TIDO-154800 format. One line per 4 residues: number of its first residue (from 1); their letters; for each residue z, x, y of N, C-alpha, C. Coordinates in steps of 0.02 Angstrom, whole numbers. Atoms other than C-alpha are relative to their C-alpha. Layout:
% residues N
NUM> a> Z:X:Y:Z:X:Y:Z:X:Y; ... .
//
This chain:
% residues 261
1> mnri> -63:-33:1:8825:3598:2078:0:57:-49; -8:-54:44:8864:3765:2000:29:-22:-67; -22:25:67:8889:3743:1811:73:16:-12; -71:-14:11:9060:3828:1812:44:-51:36 .
5> kslf> -36:50:-36:9122:3709:1948:-4:-66:-33; 9:66:35:9050:3560:1855:42:-2:-60; -37:1:60:9137:3614:1695:73:-16:17; -72:11:-17:9309:3623:1777:11:-67:31 .
9> knke> -7:66:-30:9278:3459:1869:3:-51:-52; 4:50:57:9242:3370:1704:46:12:-59; -46:-18:54:9362:3458:1590:56:43:24; -56:-36:-28:9534:3514:1636:40:43:-47 .
13> knil> -41:-33:49:9613:3576:1473:-41:27:-59; 28:-23:62:9573:3674:1318:-71:27:7; 67:-29:-12:9423:3763:1391:-4:66:-39; 10:-60:39:9358:3896:1274:-56:42:29 .
17> niyf> 46:-45:-30:9274:4045:1352:-6:59:-52; 6:-51:46:9205:4169:1226:-46:57:30; 34:-58:-24:9150:4346:1274:-35:40:-56; 29:-46:42:9025:4456:1190:-38:54:41 .
21> tagh> 38:-54:-36:8934:4620:1236:-73:-8:-12; 72:5:7:8751:4602:1269:-30:61:-36; 31:-57:38:8647:4707:1146:37:22:-59; -39:-15:58:8780:4708:1013:11:-64:-44 .
25> pnln> 10:-58:41:8777:4707:864:-69:30:2; 65:-23:-5:8589:4718:886:-31:-19:68; 27:4:-71:8480:4732:1042:-22:-71:17; 32:65:-17:8397:4560:1028:44:-58:-27 .
29> dtei> -44:55:22:8550:4459:972:25:-43:54; -29:35:-58:8595:4401:1146:-17:-76:1; 23:68:-3:8490:4242:1143:30:-43:-51; -24:39:53:8545:4182:975:77:-9:3 .
33> iikt> -72:8:-7:8728:4217:1012:13:-52:51; -11:50:-53:8719:4115:1174:-15:-70:-27; 23:65:26:8625:3975:1089:48:-30:-50; -42:24:53:8739:3964:938:72:-12:24 .
37> laea> -64:17:-32:8901:3977:1040:0:-65:34; 2:65:-37:8843:3833:1146:-3:-57:-50; 4:53:49:8794:3728:994:68:-10:-40; -62:6:40:8962:3764:911:59:-28:44 .
41> gtdl> -51:32:-39:9061:3696:1059:36:44:48; -30:-46:-50:9102:3845:1170:-13:-31:72; 6:27:-63:9133:3783:1345:-30:45:54; 23:-51:-50:9093:3944:1443:-11:63:-39 .
45> ieig> 18:-63:35:9006:4101:1383:-1:59:49; -9:-61:-43:9050:4271:1458:-38:57:-33; 44:-49:30:8920:4407:1430:19:67:34; -18:-65:-21:8974:4587:1445:-64:45:14 .
49> mpys> 55:-47:-18:8855:4708:1534:22:69:-27; -24:-65:28:8871:4870:1430:5:52:52; -13:-51:-48:8943:5010:1529:34:61:-29; -25:-59:34:8986:5189:1489:70:20:21 .
53> dpla> -67:-18:-25:9147:5198:1589:40:-61:20; -38:63:-16:9242:5030:1573:74:15:18; -68:-10:-23:9411:5019:1661:50:-43:-39; -49:47:29:9491:4866:1580:-9:-15:-74 .
57> dglt> 15:16:71:9415:4865:1406:35:39:-50; -32:-34:58:9506:4907:1247:-53:31:-43; 43:-38:42:9432:5006:1105:-58:-41:-29; 51:43:35:9338:4862:1021:-60:-10:47 .
61> iqqs> 54:13:-50:9241:4818:1181:-34:65:21; 32:-65:-16:9214:5000:1226:-50:19:-54; 47:-18:56:9135:5031:1055:-59:-44:-2; 57:47:-1:9028:4876:1068:-48:21:57 .
65> ssva> 48:-20:-56:8961:4938:1237:-39:64:-19; 34:-60:22:8924:5108:1161:-60:-16:-47; 49:20:45:8828:5026:1022:-61:-33:39; 50:37:-40:8732:4913:1146:-44:49:39 .
69> lrng> 40:-48:-40:8683:5060:1255:-44:43:-44; 41:-35:47:8623:5157:1103:-60:-42:-23; 55:45:22:8524:5006:1052:-56:-9:56; 50:7:-56:8434:5012:1222:11:-55:48 .
73> mnld> -11:54:-49:8514:4873:1320:4:25:72; -6:-14:-70:8489:4874:1505:-4:-65:38; -8:62:-38:8502:4748:1646:-65:-38:6; 67:38:-4:8316:4705:1660:-8:-39:-66 .
77> llfs> 6:34:65:8313:4665:1475:50:-58:-7; -50:52:6:8475:4567:1484:-17:-60:42; 20:58:-38:8415:4457:1628:-58:-36:-35; 53:35:36:8257:4420:1527:28:-39:-59 .
81> qikn> -30:38:59:8360:4372:1375:38:-59:23; -36:55:-26:8472:4262:1477:-46:-55:22; 48:49:-22:8323:4174:1554:-26:-38:-59; 29:31:60:8254:4138:1381:57:-45:-32 .
85> arkh> -53:37:26:8425:4079:1320:16:-61:40; -12:57:-46:8444:3963:1470:-42:-60:-16; 44:52:19:8302:3860:1405:30:-46:-52; -31:37:53:8415:3801:1264:66:-29:15 .
89> tevp> -68:23:-16:8581:3767:1349:13:-3:74; -26:6:-70:8667:3713:1509:72:24:2; -65:-29:-2:8833:3794:1459:6:56:54; -5:-54:-53:8896:3904:1605:0:68:-30 .
93> lvlm> 2:-74:20:8857:4088:1587:28:45:56; -32:-47:-44:8960:4223:1666:-14:72:-21; 9:-70:17:8919:4407:1675:65:37:21; -58:-41:-15:9065:4527:1661:-19:72:-5 .
97> gyfn> 15:-73:-1:9047:4709:1709:36:33:58; -32:-38:-53:9082:4829:1849:-46:6:61; 39:1:-60:9027:4836:2029:-46:58:5; 46:-58:-3:8952:5008:2009:-67:-18:-31 .
101> qvfq> 64:22:31:8823:4929:1895:-41:-42:48; 33:42:-45:8781:4798:2026:-26:44:59; 19:-42:-57:8776:4932:2165:-60:43:-20; 54:-42:22:8662:5046:2065:-66:-41:-9 .
105> ygve> 56:43:6:8546:4902:2026:-28:-23:66; 19:31:-64:8544:4844:2204:31:-69:7; -37:64:-5:8658:4703:2261:-45:-60:6; 46:58:-10:8522:4587:2326:-44:-8:-58 .
109> kfia> 42:5:59:8410:4620:2179:38:-29:-58; -41:24:52:8552:4590:2060:16:-73:6; -16:71:-10:8606:4425:2135:-59:-46:-7; 63:41:7:8426:4366:2145:-17:-4:-77 .
113> acks> 13:2:71:8408:4412:1958:47:-51:-36; -49:51:28:8568:4312:1919:-23:-71:10; 19:67:-18:8504:4160:2011:-64:-22:-39; 65:16:34:8326:4165:1934:8:-7:-77 .
117> sgvd> -7:2:71:8389:4192:1757:48:-55:-25; -49:55:20:8525:4056:1757:70:23:-8; -70:-23:-2:8684:4158:1776:39:-40:53; -39:45:-45:8821:4052:1856:56:37:33 .
121> glil> -55:-33:-29:8957:4179:1893:8:71:-22; -11:-71:15:9019:4358:1894:75:13:-4; -65:-30:-1:9178:4449:1848:-8:75:5; 7:-71:-13:9187:4623:1921:70:28:16 .
125> pdlp> -72:-19:-11:9365:4693:1899:9:55:53; -8:-55:-49:9333:4846:2011:-27:-18:70; 25:20:-66:9264:4747:2158:60:-15:46; -54:14:-46:9391:4758:2303:-6:-70:34 .
129> lyey> -2:67:-33:9441:4591:2378:-30:7:71; 21:-5:-69:9413:4653:2557:-72:10:4; 71:-13:-2:9238:4717:2516:-40:-61:-18; 33:62:16:9191:4555:2433:1:-47:59 .
133> erdl> -7:48:-56:9255:4453:2580:-40:21:61; 35:-26:-61:9180:4566:2713:-76:3:-11; 66:-14:8:9012:4606:2635:-41:-44:-45; 36:32:54:8968:4494:2490:10:-77:-5 .
137> knyf> -17:70:9:9052:4326:2502:-54:-50:20; 52:50:-25:8921:4235:2606:-61:5:-43; 61:-8:41:8780:4306:2499:9:-32:-67; -13:32:65:8860:4252:2337:-2:-78:8 .
141> eend> 0:70:-9:8890:4077:2405:-68:-30:16; 69:21:-17:8715:4061:2476:-42:-7:-61; 41:1:62:8647:4095:2303:35:-39:-56; -38:44:46:8775:3982:2216:24:40:-63 .
145> iais> -27:-42:52:8846:4126:2111:78:5:10; -74:4:-5:9033:4101:2079:28:70:-15; -36:-63:14:9156:4248:2078:65:-19:-28; -65:10:29:9311:4259:1973:38:66:2 .
149> flit> -41:-61:-6:9449:4385:2009:58:-5:-51; -51:-7:51:9587:4445:1894:69:9:33; -69:-13:-17:9775:4436:1909:37:24:-63; -39:-24:55:9906:4518:1801:77:-19:11 .
153> plte> -69:11:-13:10097:4502:1777:27:38:61; -25:-41:-56:10118:4634:1913:-32:-20:69; 33:22:-63:10007:4546:2045:51:-36:43; -48:31:-48:10114:4504:2196:-28:-67:29 .
157> eyrv> 18:67:-19:10115:4329:2265:-52:-2:55; 48:2:-54:10019:4369:2425:-71:13:-25; 69:-16:25:9874:4443:2321:-24:-59:-42; 18:58:41:9877:4295:2201:-27:-54:45 .
161> rkid> 23:50:-51:9860:4182:2351:-69:14:29; 67:-21:-24:9715:4284:2416:-55:-10:-51; 47:11:53:9630:4280:2250:-18:-72:-10; 9:70:4:9654:4093:2241:-48:-25:57 .
165> elsn> 43:17:-56:9569:4082:2413:-71:21:-13; 68:-27:6:9420:4189:2365:-37:-17:-63; 32:15:64:9389:4143:2185:-29:-69:1; 31:70:2:9265:3996:2168:-29:-14:-70 .
169> gfiy> 14:15:73:9240:4011:1980:64:-19:-35; -67:14:27:9409:4029:1897:37:63:13; -45:-60:-3:9559:4148:1904:5:24:-70; -7:-33:68:9555:4269:1756:72:23:-2 .
173> mvss> -71:-13:0:9739:4271:1713:16:49:-56; -8:-49:53:9769:4433:1614:71:-7:-23; -62:17:31:9908:4401:1490:50:56:1; -46:-57:1:9983:4578:1495:-31:55:46 .
177> natt> 23:-57:-40:9966:4744:1580:-41:49:-44; 41:-41:42:9871:4816:1434:-74:-10:7; 69:11:0:9685:4830:1403:-17:-57:-49; 20:50:44:9583:4704:1308:9:17:-72 .
181> ggte> 2:-11:72:9598:4681:1122:68:9:-34; -65:-9:31:9786:4695:1099:23:-63:-31; -25:59:32:9895:4576:1007:40:-42:49; -36:46:-45:9957:4424:1102:71:-4:-16 .
185> dsne> -75:1:13:10146:4421:1122:30:-47:51; -28:51:-45:10217:4261:1198:75:9:5; -68:-10:-9:10384:4338:1239:28:-34:62; -32:35:-58:10506:4273:1369:-31:24:68 .
189> kqik> 27:-31:-61:10437:4393:1502:-70:-29:15; 67:24:-10:10262:4334:1475:0:-76:20; -6:70:-16:10310:4149:1476:19:-11:75; -18:5:-73:10398:4176:1643:-55:15:47 .
193> yyer> 58:-16:-40:10240:4253:1713:-46:-62:1; 43:59:2:10137:4102:1655:31:-57:43; -36:53:-37:10266:3981:1730:-1:15:73; -1:-20:-73:10274:4080:1893:-65:-18:31 .
197> ihnm> 67:15:-27:10086:4064:1918:-11:-75:1; 8:71:5:10086:3882:1862:37:-36:60; -41:31:-53:10223:3840:1990:-25:14:69; 28:-17:-63:10121:3916:2130:-50:-56:22 .
201> nlet> 49:56:-14:10007:3759:2122:-64:24:32; 64:-25:-25:9848:3858:2145:-53:-50:-4; 59:47:-2:9686:3767:2185:-53:19:-52; 54:-23:42:9576:3874:2074:22:-8:-73 .
205> prli> -16:6:74:9569:3838:1882:17:71:-26; -23:-66:29:9647:3976:1773:-18:2:-74; 11:-14:69:9594:4049:1609:38:63:-18; -42:-57:22:9709:4166:1511:-41:42:-45 .
209> gfgi> 38:-44:44:9629:4319:1432:43:63:-19; -28:-61:27:9676:4481:1339:52:-22:-56; -43:12:55:9756:4462:1167:-5:-70:-31; 14:65:29:9690:4288:1129:-45:7:-58 .
213> sdfn> 41:-20:57:9623:4297:956:-11:-55:-53; 7:50:53:9646:4137:851:27:-66:27; -19:64:-18:9694:3954:853:68:-2:34; -69:1:-27:9880:3985:883:3:30:72 .
217> sfsk> -5:-34:-67:9863:4109:1029:-42:-42:52; 40:40:-44:9722:3999:1104:42:-60:25; -39:61:-15:9833:3843:1096:59:17:46; -56:-20:-43:9983:3934:1172:-22:11:72 .
221> acky> 26:-18:-71:9879:3998:1319:-18:-68:34; 23:60:-30:9811:3822:1349:54:-43:27; -57:36:-22:9987:3756:1376:12:19:73; -15:-27:-65:9995:3864:1534:-57:7:48 .
225> anga> 61:-8:-40:9817:3864:1598:-54:-52:-19; 54:46:21:9654:3768:1589:-35:18:-64; 32:-21:62:9597:3869:1443:14:76:-9; -10:-73:15:9580:4044:1373:-66:34:-20 .
229> iigs> 59:-42:15:9458:4185:1345:12:42:-62; -5:-42:61:9425:4271:1179:-59:46:0; 53:-50:-3:9329:4434:1172:1:45:-63; 0:-53:52:9382:4574:1053:0:-32:-70 .
233> afir> -2:30:66:9419:4458:908:-68:-28:-22; 68:24:16:9247:4380:920:-48:58:-16; 42:-57:14:9164:4550:929:12:28:-72; -16:-23:69:9257:4604:770:-28:-44:-50 .
237> alek> 30:46:48:9198:4445:686:-74:13:-8; 68:-14:2:9020:4483:731:-18:63:-43; 12:-63:38:9035:4659:657:11:-10:-75; -14:9:74:9107:4594:493:-46:-53:-32 .
241> gtkl> 42:56:28:8990:4443:473:-65:27:-30; 63:-19:31:8833:4445:372:-57:-44:30; 50:43:-30:8736:4296:440:23:-20:70; -22:6:-69:8748:4288:631:21:-76:18 .
245> enti> -16:70:-24:8740:4098:657:60:-27:-36; -57:25:36:8863:4058:517:64:32:26; -61:-36:-23:8985:4189:580:23:-29:66; -20:30:-67:8981:4114:756:30:-67:-8 .
249> knfv> -24:69:11:9001:3937:699:68:-1:-34; -66:-4:34:9144:3981:582:54:23:49; -50:-28:-46:9235:4079:719:20:-55:49; -17:53:-47:9224:3939:847:38:-59:-33 .
253> agir> -36:54:36:9276:3810:717:73:20:-12; -69:-24:13:9428:3917:678:42:-4:62; -39:4:-66:9480:3926:861:13:-73:15; -8:74:-13:9456:3738:877:43:-35:-56 .
257> nkkl> -37:26:56:9550:3714:712:-36:-58:-33; 43:48:33:9404:3617:637:-30:28:-62; 33:-19:62:9326:3620:467:-71:-16:5; 73:11:0:9141:3642:455:-22:-48:-57 .
261> v> 24:46:50:9051:3504:362:-49:36:-46 .
//
């Protein structure tokens, strides 16, 4: 069974998904970040493929991508790093990026590299639903690569239903209409959005992302979904930290509201 599907089958609440940009802060940090996040208790790890023209990313992730590209990160190296990291953990790994990267690399070659390196799923915000369903769905499923689509407060019900039908990883529930890295604001409008989606009784698990940064915002999000995604706050922590492993363990412990022994 795909590791993402297995995760949601065995754990329904408080799922912690942490995002980082491959090749940042340093080119060869990817393996140690994956390994340490897994050891620290992260349920799902989302790896950003650095891209020069991101559509949904806020300033923090944009800057981390720029650093990673300057460091020399590329997809061949990333797949090699993931393959090495996979030797140390069975935590689900998701690649987040843009379909243009996949297209330029070659779709069949990219999916084959995902499968051979141990990637379990993809998040491609610019991949049209109709194109996925028409041209890619069968190929993804044949190779056991899960796809997760995004919804926002403005997503209409018919599209949410279609995304529920096509997503076989999780639904990425964007908390607001802003880009990543903003401050989470659980106002009445946002809560109504969460409740609206909850009341639709969707079949696919949901993770809330954008603006989740600490124990409080993580806990709030988990009340309305299976878990939450933290990205920009983790990247800022990596940039400020001095010893990588300790920084990661302390960050995850803070989200879980645990004290390190």
